[in-house]
N, C-alpha and C positions, 0 to 999 in steps of 0.2 A: 636252418634256412632251406635245406634240401631234404626231400623225402626219398628214402630208399638209397640204393648204392649209386655213386656217381655214374652218369652216362659216359660211354666211351666215344660218342659221336662228336663231341666238341674237341676231343684231343687232337684229331688231324686238323681241325679248323685252327687250333692254336698254332700248330706247326706251319700251316699256310700263312697265318698272320705274321709269324716270326720271319718267314721267308720274304714276305712283302717288305717288312721293315729292313731286312738285311740287304736286299738286292735292289729295291726301288725307293727306299725311304718312305714308302706309301704316299709318294707325292704325285704319282701318275693319275691324271683325271680323264684320260681317254679310255674308251671301252677296250676291253681285253677279251681274249678267248676264255671261255668259262673254265676255271680251274677245277680239279677234282676235290680239292680240300674242303670245300663248302658244299656238303651234300644236303638234299631235301630232308626234312624231318617227317617221318611217317607217323609217329605217335606222340601225343602230348605227354610230357615228362617233366617233373620237378616243380610244377606250379601249385600243387596242393600244399597249403599252409606256408606258402612263400612269403617271407618278409620283404615286401617290394622295395622298401627304402634301401635295402642292402644291394640293390642293383645300381645304386648311384656309383659313378666312377667314369673312367675314360676307356674307350673301346676302339679297336680296329673293326670297322664295319664293312662287310662285303655284300653287295647285291648282285644277284644273278637273275637274268631274264629268261623265262621259259616260253612266254607268249608275247605277242605284240611285234612292233616294227624292229625291236632290238633283240629278238629271241636268240639265245646262244651267246649273248654278250654279258660282261660283268664289269663292275667298277668298285673301287674301294676308297675309303676315307675314314676320318675320325668321327666318333660320336661321344659327346659329353652329356652325362645325366646328373642332375642335382636334385636334392629334396625340395619340394615346394613348401613354402610357409603354410601353416594350417589354414589361414584364411584364403589361400589360393587353391586349395584342393577341391573345392566344390565345383560341380558341373551344373550350369543353369538348366532349369526345367522349363518346358514349354509354357506352363501355366504360371510361371513365376517361382521364386525361391530356388532351391537346389535339389538335385536328384538324390534320393536316398539309396539308390542301387548302383551308383557309379562315383568315381572320384578321379582326380588327377594328382597322384602322389609325387610324380617326378616331372621335371621339365629340363630342357637343355638345348643343345645346338649340334650341328653336324656340317662338315665341309664336303659331304658326299654330293656328287652331281647326279641327281636322279634322272636327268635327261639322257644320260649315257645308256640307261637300260630301258628307255622308252617311257619314263614316267613324266608326270606333270610337275613343273616347278611352281610352287604356290607361295611366292614370297621368299624372304631371306631365311634359309635354313640355319644360318649362323647367328641369328638373333638370340641374345641371352636375356631379353626383356621378359620377365615373368608374365606381363600382360599380353605379350604377343611373341611367345618363344618360337624358335626355329624347330624345336622338337617338343612334343608333349606326350607323356606316357599316361594312358587312360586305363583304369581298372574297373571291371564289372564282374563281380563274383571272382572266379578263378581265371577269367579271361583278361589278357593284357594286350593292348594295342598301342603302337607308337605312331602318332600323326606327325608328318614332316611338312614344314612350310609355315612361316610366320602368319601369312594371311589366313590359312586354315585354322590357326591356333589362337586367333584373337579372342580374348576373354570377354570383350564387350559386345560380342555378337553371338546370336544363337543360330547356328547353321542348320538348314534343312536339306539343302542340296548344294550343287557346285562341285568343283574339282576336288580330288583327294589323292594323297599318297600315304598309304598306311602299312605298317608292319604289324603282323600278328605273331606274338611270341608263343611258341609251342613247346619249347624245351629250354630249361635252365639248369646249369650245373656250375661248379666252382670256376670254370674257365670262361663263362659268359652265357650267352643265350642265342637262340636261333629260331627260325620259323619261316613264314611265308609273307609275301608282300603283294599288294595290288595297287593300281592307280588308274584313274579315269575321270569322267565327268559323272554321268548318272550311273553308269555301269563300268566295270573294269575293261580297259583297253590294253593293259599290259599287266603281266603277273610274273611271279618268280619266287625264289626263296632267298634267305639271307642268313648270315651268321655274324655275330658280334663277339669278338674275342677281347676279354678284359686285359688291359695293359697294366704293367706293374706301376705303382705310384712312384 
C-alpha cells in the first residue's frame, strides 16, 4: 500500500487525535486555537501505487485555516469512508458517458463543521446516500481529492461551477492521510491544511 519507509509526519498527528479523544471526546464543534500536532505537508508522499480502497475506514479529521475569515482557527470531527460499488465509481463526462481519466472509488460522510474554518457548507456532509454522499473521494492519476457536501456530490448533476469545499490528499501512511484544503465559489476564499488520523476498528 505504501511506497518507501513510513512517514514520521503523521505520528504526532496520531498523538494529537488521541489527545482529542481523551480530553474532549472529539465532540467540540466550536473553532479552537490551531494545535501544533497537525502540520502542513510540504511534499507529496505515499501516493505512488497506493491501493485507494484501503483508505476506507473511520478517521479523526482536523481542519486548520491559514487564510480567510477564520485564519488561525481549527476544528475536528469524524470522517467515514466506504468503497463505492463498481457502477458508482464512474465520473460523468461533459460529452456524455464517463471519464476515462478519473474515478470515485470511495464515498462517505463527516460530522466536521467546515464553517468553523471559514469554509462553505454545501448540503449535508453526513449524508451516506451513494447518489448524493456527504463526502466523495475522487482519483485522477495519482491525485486524490475529497469533496465535502451532499449538494456538491450529487451524481445526477455535472457541475461546471459553484461553491466547493475540497481536501487535496498529499501524504498517506499507515496512520492516516494529510494535505491541504480550499473552499470558495469560483476561486478560493479560505484555505488551510488537514490531517485525518485512522481510528482503531
